[in-house]
Every structure is written in structure tokens, then in C-alpha cells.
C-alpha positions in Angstrom: 24.8 -2.9 32.1 22.7 -5.1 32.2 24.0 -7.7 29.1 27.4 -8.0 30.9 25.9 -8.8 34.0 23.9 -11.4 32.0 26.8 -12.7 30.2 28.4 -12.9 33.3 25.9 -15.1 35.1 25.6 -17.3 32.4 29.2 -18.2 32.1 29.5 -18.8 36.1 26.5 -21.4 35.6 28.2 -23.0 32.2 31.1 -23.4 34.2 30.0 -25.0 37.3 26.8 -27.1 35.7 28.3 -30.9 35.1 25.6 -33.4 34.7 23.5 -32.0 32.1 20.5 -30.0 32.2 18.9 -31.8 35.3 21.7 -31.3 37.6 22.6 -27.6 36.5 18.7 -26.7 38.0 19.9 -26.2 40.9 23.1 -23.6 40.1 20.3 -21.9 37.6 18.3 -21.8 40.5 20.9 -20.4 42.8 21.9 -17.7 40.2 18.9 -16.9 38.6 16.5 -17.2 41.8 17.8 -16.6 45.2 21.4 -13.9 43.7 20.2 -12.1 41.0 16.6 -12.2 41.8 15.5 -11.9 37.9 12.9 -15.1 38.2 10.6 -16.1 40.8 10.7 -19.5 41.6 7.4 -20.5 39.8 8.8 -18.9 37.2 11.9 -20.7 37.6 9.0 -23.7 37.0 7.8 -22.6 34.4 11.2 -22.3 32.4 11.4 -25.7 33.4 8.4 -27.0 32.2 8.5 -25.2 28.7 12.3 -26.6 28.2 10.1 -30.2 28.5 8.0 -28.8 25.5 11.0 -27.2 23.4 13.9 -28.6 21.7 17.8 -27.8 23.6 18.9 -28.6 26.9 17.4 -26.5 29.9 20.3 -24.5 30.4 20.1 -22.7 27.4 16.4 -22.5 27.0 17.0 -20.6 30.4 19.3 -18.7 29.3 17.2 -17.7 26.1 14.1 -16.9 28.6 15.8 -15.3 31.6 17.7 -13.3 28.6 14.5 -12.4 26.9 13.0 -11.3 30.3 16.1 -9.2 31.4 17.1 -7.8 28.0 15.2 -8.6 24.9 16.3 -10.8 21.9 19.8 -9.1 22.8 19.9 -10.2 25.8 18.7 -13.7 25.4 22.1 -13.9 22.8 24.2 -12.5 25.2 23.0 -14.6 28.3 22.7 -17.8 25.5 26.6 -17.3 24.5 27.7 -16.8 28.0 26.0 -20.2 28.9 27.5 -22.4 26.3 31.6 -20.6 25.9 32.6 -22.7 29.1 31.5 -26.0 27.8 32.7 -25.7 24.0 35.8 -24.2 25.7 36.2 -27.2 28.0 35.1 -29.7 25.2 37.5 -28.5 22.4 40.4 -28.9 24.9 39.2 -32.2 25.8 38.5 -33.7 22.3 42.1 -32.6 21.3 43.5 -34.9 24.1 40.6 -37.6 23.2 40.9 -37.5 19.3 44.3 -38.0 19.6 44.1 -41.5 21.4 45.5 -40.2 25.4 43.6 -41.9 27.8 43.1 -39.2 30.6 43.6 -41.0 34.3 42.1 -38.5 36.0 39.6 -37.6 34.0 37.8 -40.7 34.0 38.6 -40.3 38.2 37.2 -36.8 38.1 34.1 -38.5 36.1 33.4 -41.1 38.5 33.4 -39.2 41.7 30.8 -36.5 39.8 28.3 -39.3 39.0 26.8 -39.6 42.7 27.0 -35.7 43.4 25.1 -35.2 40.2 22.1 -37.6 41.4 21.9 -35.8 44.6 21.9 -32.5 42.5 18.9 -33.5 40.4 17.1 -35.0 43.4 17.5 -31.4 44.9 16.0 -29.7 42.2 13.0 -32.2 41.8 12.5 -32.0 45.0 12.5 -27.9 45.1 10.0 -28.0 42.2 7.8 -30.0 44.2 7.3 -27.9 47.2 7.4 -24.6 44.8 4.3 -26.7 42.8 2.3 -28.0 45.9 3.0 -25.5 48.3 3.4 -22.2 46.5 4.3 -19.9 49.6 7.5 -22.2 49.6 8.5 -24.7 52.6 8.9 -22.4 55.0 5.1 -21.4 55.2 4.1 -24.9 55.3 5.9 -25.8 58.5 5.0 -22.6 60.6 1.5 -22.6 59.3 0.1 -25.7 58.0 -3.7 -26.5 56.8 -4.5 -27.9 54.1 -5.1 -24.4 52.2 -1.4 -24.4 52.4 -1.2 -27.3 49.2 -2.1 -26.5 46.1 -4.6 -29.5 46.0 -4.9 -29.4 42.3 -1.0 -29.1 41.5 -1.4 -32.2 43.7 -4.2 -34.1 41.6 -2.8 -33.2 38.3 0.5 -34.4 40.0 -0.7 -37.9 40.9 -2.4 -38.5 37.9 0.5 -38.2 35.6 2.2 -40.1 38.1 0.0 -43.1 38.0 0.1 -43.0 34.0 4.0 -42.7 33.8 3.7 -46.0 35.8 1.4 -47.3 34.2 3.9 -46.5 31.0 1.9 -43.9 29.0 3.3 -42.8 26.0 5.2 -39.5 27.4 3.5 -36.9 24.5 0.4 -38.2 25.6 1.7 -37.1 29.2 1.9 -34.1 28.2 -1.0 -33.2 26.1 -3.1 -34.8 28.8 -1.4 -31.9 31.1 -1.5 -29.4 28.7 -5.7 -29.9 28.8 -5.8 -30.6 32.4 -4.2 -27.3 33.3 -7.2 -25.7 31.0 -9.7 -27.3 31.9 -9.0 -26.7 35.3 -8.0 -23.0 34.8 -11.2 -22.1 33.1 -13.2 -24.3 35.7 -11.6 -22.0 38.5 -12.7 -18.9 36.7 -16.2 -19.9 36.8 -16.3 -20.9 40.4 -14.8 -17.4 40.7 -17.2 -15.6 38.8 -20.3 -17.6 40.4 -18.7 -16.5 43.6 
């Protein structure tokens, strides 16, 4: 039954996704893209992009997106509940001890050890998404068939513009709006060129 499979997949993600949204991306990618095949890497990148435009954590947005795609609205509800259940139980247990004034030394040590791992997970997710954005066929294809046609030059151009503007401290809302506008213009230009050719 697909609802049970969705629930268990997102319980798995919710159980091991420490460190927030970006740190959870490699875990979500592994379960949803590699193990289950519910999304392609391009769709996964789209989920992250949409998650930046909508309120809420990436993992919950991913659960809603995947759940809707696989099982409609009930699938979205089941996947989201599966995703938040482990953290809710963990926070209730930790909150019970913390609000009773107890210092948990083991927890402090665990969190200190987890921080570098979380940074590594965020770096991995960033590299994976960059590669899938610039080389739609994947890194292996680029390594075996390297030529300039392997690289999506429009994506590289948009990335460069966004990076330069981000370094120049342009407001994030303006960056997102500019990115959306550039995407629409470039899609129109590409469609127009295909019609001419």
C-alpha cells in the first residue's frame, strides 16, 4: 500500500535528518530519488527551489510535494505526518528533561560532534544540486563525454548573475524575483529560437 510506504519512507527521513533542512537534503535525496525513485534529480532540485519560495522547512515541503505526486492529498498528509512524527517525539522527550532544569552532558557532546557532520551534509547537497543544475545528464556523463554542450550555459549564466548580486548584498526577495524573471525570459527566448529553427 502506497500510503504506508510513503509514511515509512518519511519516518526514516525524519528519524535521521538532524541539522535542519539543508542537512536533510542528502538523506531526502537518497531515500526519495535513489532508493524509491519517486523523483528525478531535476525534480528534487525543483522541490528545493519551491521550498525557498514557500514557508516551512525543506523536509516538510518535500514530504508534501512527494506525497501529492505519489498519493494525492492523502499522500501529502501521510508523508508529512511521517516526517514530523520522530522529531515531535524526540522534542517532547528532550523538552521534558530540559524544562525540569536538568543539564544533559551527553546531549551537549552529541550536538558538538554533529555540527561538523551537518556542514558536510549541507556541502554535499549543494554540490549535488549544482552538478544536476549545470549538467542535466549527470556528473558521470560530463566526465566521460566532456564538451561545452554537456553544460547548461543558461543555468551557469543565471548562477553567476545570482552569485555576483548576492555578494553585492542585493536583497533576497529581489534576487528571487530576478531569477524568476530571467527564467521566464530565457524560456521565451529558447522557445522563440526553436520556432525559428
